[in-house]
N, C-alpha and C positions, 0 to 999 in steps of 0.2 A: 264488299270485295276489295282486298288490298291492292294497291297500285302494282301492276305488272311491269316487267322490264320494257315493254313496248311504250307504256305511258310515261314511264321515266325517261326513256330516250327521247320521246317527242317533245316533252316538257323541256328538258335540258337543251335540246337542239334549237328550240324555238327562243328561249332565254339567250343562247349564245349567239344566234343569229341577229338578234335585235342589238346586242352588245356590239358585235362585229360590224353591223351596219353604221353604228353611231361613230366608229373609228374609220370607216372605209373611205377611201378617195375614189375619185371617178373611175379609175381602171378597175379596182375591185368591184364596184357597183355594175359596171359594164359587163364584167365577166359573170357575175351572178345573174344578170339578165339573160345573157347568152345562154347560159346553162339552163335556165327555166324554158327559154324559148325552144331549145333543141328538143326537148321531150314532148312537144306538141304534136297533135296529129300532122301528119304530112304523107309523103310517098309511103313511109312506114306508120304504122299505127303507134299510138303512145304505149299500148301494151307491149308491143315487140321493142320498142325503143327501151322500155323500162327493164325488159329481160337483157338486152344488150348492156344496159347500165350495170345490171346486177352481175354479169358475167365479168365485165371489166373491172368492177370493184373486187370481185371474188379473186380474180388473178392477182390484183395488186394487193390484196389481203388487207384491205381497209374495212375494218369491222362496222364502224360508224355509216360507212357508205353501203355496204352490204345491207345492213338493218333498214337504212332509209329505202333501199330499192326493194327489199323483200315486203316493206309496207306498201310502197307504190305498186308493186307486182299484185299484191293482194287486192288493192283498191282497183286496179285495172282489169280484175277478173281472171288472172293467171289461175290455172288449175294446177292440181299436184303433179300430174304427168309432165306439164310444160316446165314446171319448176324443177322437177327432177332432172330433165333433159338439159335444161339451161346450167344448172350446176354440174352436171356431168361433162359438158363441154369446157366449163371453168376447170375441172378436176384434170382433165386431159391436157389442157393448155398450162395449167399451173403447177401441176404435179402433186405428190403426196403432201407437200407442204401446206397446201390448201386445206386439208381434211379438218383441222380444228375450226376453220372458218365455215366450212360446209355444216358441220356440228351446230355452231351457233346460229347459222342461217335457218337450219331446219327447226332449231328450238324457237326462233323467232316466229317462223311460219306457224308451227304448231300452237303457239300462244295466240296468234292472230286468229286462227281458226276456231280454237276453244272459245275465245272471247266473243266471237260473232255467231257462235252456236252452230258452226258447220261440222259435219261428220268428219271424224278423224280416220284417216286411211285412204 
């Protein structure tokens, strides 16, 4: 099976993260640590936090961030209805300019579901 967009994204992200860490100063390393700590279980579940991250990334129109949070939402067990509602909130807040990002988010979600043998729809 040929490498999909999710695998390419994850491979490139890992390579760039490693390179970035080689050049990172203490402040950058602390920021990365804080970022990863923020998504751990707490008063809010990791699943809910990933959906918040997705909506924020969606409104900011960061395709890399959207794809990352789509992957994490999938890993955290978000279902189709939850994803659709989260993206709808992002659409309301971000407006029609977010529609191309919504398309790419759904494309990534579809690829993840297909790759893992989930029923589509």
